[in-house]
N, C-alpha and C positions, 0 to 999 in steps of 0.2 A: 977914812971919814971919821969925823969927830962925833962924840956922843950926842951933842946938840944937834948936829946935822942929822944924826940918826933919829933923834926925837922928832925932828921936824919932818923927816921923811916917813915916819910910821903912820901918821894920820893920812898922809897922801896915799900910802900903800893900802891902808885900810879902806880908804875911799875908793881907790881903784878896784880893790877886791870886791867891795860892795857893789861897785858899778858893774864889774864883770859878772859877779854873782847875780845881780839883778837882771843883767842881760841874758845870762845863760839859763836862768830858771824858766822864763817863758818859752825859750826854744826847746828845752827838754820836755816841758809840758805839751807843747804842740806835737813834738815827735811821738810822745807817748800816746796822745789822742789819735794820731794817724795810724800808729801800730794797732791800736785797739779797733779802729774802724776796719783796718785790713783783716785783722783776725776775725772780726764779726762777719765781714764779707766772705772770708774764706770758709768760716763755719757754715754760713748760709749756702754758699756754693756747694760745700760738701754734702749738706743735707739735701739740697736740690738734686745733686748728682745721684746720691743714694736713692732718693725718691724716684728719679728718672730711671735708674737701673732696675729698681723694683718693678716699676711700671713696664719697662722693656721686657723684663723676665716674664711678668704676667702676660704681656701681649704676645711674647714668643710662645708661651704655653698655650694661649688661646689660639694663636696661629697654627701651632702643631695640631691641636684638637680639631681646628677647622679643616686643616688639610687632611687629617685622618677621616673626619666626617665626610669631606668631599670625596675621598677615595672610596669610602664605604658606599656613599650615594652613587658614585660612578659604577661600582660593582653591581649595586642593586639596579641601577638604570640599565646596565648591560644585560643583566639577568631578565629584567622586565622586558627589554627589547626582544630578547630571545623568546620569552614566553608570548609576547605579542605576535612575533613572527609565527610561532607554532599555532597560536589561537587563530591568527589570520589564515594560515594554511587550512586548519580544520574548518574555519568559516567558509573559505572558498570552496572546499570540497563539499561541505554541507549545502552551500548555495547551488553548486552544480548538480548535486543529487536532488535537491528540491526542485530545480528547474526540470530535471529529467522526470521526476515524479509528477510534476505539474503537467508536463507533456503527456505522460501516460494517463494521468487523470483526465485530461482533455480528450484524449483518444477514447478512453473508457466511457466518458460521458457521451461522446458522439455514438460510440457503439451501443451504449445503453439506450440512447434515443432511437437509433435505428432498430434495435431489438424490440423496443416498446411498440414502434410502428408495425413491425412484423408480427408482434404478438397480438396487437389489435386486429390486424388483418387476418391472422390465423383464427382469432376468436370469432370474427365475422364469418369466415369460411366454415368454422366449426358449427356455428349457428345454422348456416345454410345446409351444411351436411347433416346436422341433426334433424333439420326440417325434412330434408330429402329422405333420411333414414326413417323418420316417422311416417312419411308418405309411403316409402317402400314397404315398411312393416305393415301398413294398412293394406297396401295392394297384395302383399304376401299373405296376410290373413284372409283377404278376399279370395286370392288364388288357392290358398290351402282349403278354404271352405268349398271352392269349386272343385278342387282336386278330390277332396273327401267325397263330395257328391258324385263326381264322375267315377271315382273308385267304387262307390256303392253301386252306381249304374253298371259299371263294368263287371263287378262281381255278380250282379243279378243277370247281366247278359251272358257271362261265362256259365253261370248255372243253367240258364235257359239253353245256351249253346250245347252244353254237355248233355242236357236232357234231350234236345233235338237230335244230337249226334247218337245218343243211346237209342232213341226211337227209330232213327234212320237205320242204324245197324240192326236193330231187331226186325225191321221191315225187310231189309235185304237178306237177313239170315233166314227169314221165313221162305224166301224164294231160292236161297242158295242150296244147291245140291238136288233141286227138283228137276225132273225132266219135263218135256212138253206135255206128256199125258197128264201129269199131276197138275200142271197149270190149267189144262183144259177142263179137268174134272172140277177144278175150283172156280170155273167160270171167270177167270181173270181177264182183263182187257188186253192181254198180250197173246190171244189165241192164234194170231197170224204169224207169230215170231217163232223162229227155230230155236233149238236148245242152245246152239253156239252163240247166236245173236243175243239170247237172253243172258247168257253168262257174261258176254261183253258189256251188255247194258248194266248188269249188276256190278261188275268190276269198275266200270266208269263211274257209277254212282258212289261206290265205296271210296274211290279216289277223290271225288269231289267233296264227299263228306269229310274225308281226312284233311283235305286242303282248307275246307271252310271251318274246321274246328279251331277254336281259339286256344292258343297256347300262351301262357303267362311268360313274358320275356324273362330270360335269365339275367341276374345281376352281375 
C-alpha cells in the first residue's frame, strides 16, 4: 500500500476507532452500573441476612428460655398438683372428721336435751320430795312431841308401878311367914282361911305383882 493510500486510510481508521470507542463506552458504563447495582443488592442482602441471623439467634435464645421456663413451670405445676392432692386428702379427712364430730354433736345435743328434761323432772320430783320431807319432819316433830309426852307418862307410870309393886310386896311381906293364929289375932278378913291356903293366896298375889310390874324393854 502506498503512503497516500495509507494517508487516506488513517482518517477512516481513526473514524472507525472513534466510532468503536463511542459505541464501547456506553456499553462499559452500562455494565459498570449493573455491577454496582448487583453489588449494592448483594450488600443489602448480606446485611438483611446478618440481621435475620441475629434475629434468629435472639429468637432461638428466647425460645430456649421459654422452653426452660415451660419446663420450670411444668415442674412447679407437678409439685403444685402433688400439694393439691395432699391438701385435698387432708381436706377430705378433715371433712369426714367434721361430719363425724357433727354427728356426735347432734347426738350430744339430743342427749343434752333429754338430760335437761330429766333434770327438770328430777327438780320437780325433788320439790315434791322436799315438800313431803317438810311434812314428814312436821309429823315427826309432832310424833316426837307425842313420844316425849308418852315417855313422860310412861316414866310416871313406871314410877307409880314401882311404888305400887313396892307397896304390894310390903303388904304381902306383912302376911308372909305368919300362921293362922297371927292372922286371927290381927283381926284380918282372912279368919276362915287355913295357913296353906293363905300361903297359896300370898304366892299367887306375888306372881301377879311380878307379872304386872313394868319392865323397860331392853334395846
